[in-house]
C-alpha positions as CSV (number, residue, x, y, z in Angstrom):
1,X,-96.4,-129.0,-75.8
2,X,-98.2,-126.2,-73.9
3,X,-99.4,-122.6,-74.5
4,X,-98.2,-119.6,-72.6
5,X,-100.2,-116.4,-72.6
6,X,-98.4,-113.1,-72.0
7,X,-99.6,-109.6,-71.6
8,X,-97.4,-107.3,-73.6
9,X,-97.0,-103.6,-72.8
10,X,-95.5,-100.9,-75.1
11,X,-96.7,-102.1,-78.5
12,X,-98.1,-99.4,-80.7
13,X,-98.0,-100.6,-84.3
14,X,-97.5,-103.4,-86.7
15,X,-93.7,-103.0,-86.5
16,X,-93.9,-103.7,-82.7
17,X,-96.0,-106.8,-83.3
18,X,-93.4,-108.1,-85.8
19,X,-90.5,-107.4,-83.5
20,X,-92.2,-109.2,-80.5
21,X,-93.2,-112.1,-82.8
22,X,-89.6,-112.5,-84.1
23,X,-88.2,-112.3,-80.6
24,X,-90.6,-114.9,-79.2
25,X,-90.1,-117.3,-82.2
26,X,-86.3,-117.1,-81.7
27,X,-86.5,-118.6,-78.2
28,X,-85.5,-122.2,-78.2
29,X,-88.5,-124.5,-77.7
30,X,-91.0,-122.1,-79.3
31,X,-93.0,-123.7,-82.1
32,X,-95.4,-120.8,-82.8
33,X,-96.1,-117.3,-81.5
34,X,-99.3,-115.2,-82.1
35,X,-99.1,-111.6,-81.1
36,X,-102.2,-109.4,-81.0
37,X,-101.8,-105.6,-80.9
38,X,-105.4,-104.8,-80.1
39,X,-105.5,-107.2,-77.1
40,X,-101.8,-106.5,-76.1
41,X,-101.1,-110.1,-75.7
42,X,-99.1,-113.0,-77.1
43,X,-99.9,-116.7,-77.1
44,X,-96.8,-118.9,-77.4
45,X,-96.8,-122.6,-78.2
46,X,-94.0,-124.9,-77.3
47,X,-91.8,-125.9,-74.4
48,X,-90.0,-122.6,-73.7
49,X,-90.1,-121.4,-70.1
50,X,-92.1,-118.3,-69.3
51,X,-89.0,-116.4,-68.0
52,X,-87.2,-117.0,-71.2
53,X,-90.1,-115.6,-73.2
54,X,-90.4,-112.5,-70.9
55,X,-86.6,-111.9,-71.3
56,X,-86.9,-112.1,-75.1
57,X,-89.6,-109.5,-75.1
58,X,-87.7,-107.3,-72.7
59,X,-84.6,-107.5,-74.9
60,X,-86.8,-105.9,-77.7
61,X,-87.7,-103.0,-75.5
62,X,-91.2,-104.2,-74.4
63,X,-92.6,-105.4,-71.1
64,X,-94.3,-108.8,-70.8
65,X,-95.9,-110.6,-67.9
66,X,-97.9,-113.9,-67.6
67,X,-101.6,-113.5,-68.0
68,X,-104.4,-115.9,-67.2
């Protein structure tokens, strides 16, 4: 199992965090997702591919990209 760190753009409130968290947790292979509004990032644990995670966030109306 690995961790993927994403930078999330477009989040402005707790509702946004909840929506992104739900979207990430729904991706097959994700075991946990932690989304931080102040840091505009998500840390996702599991075996899901980065592109699947980015697509799930985009489907919710936000922008994601891998971060180091």
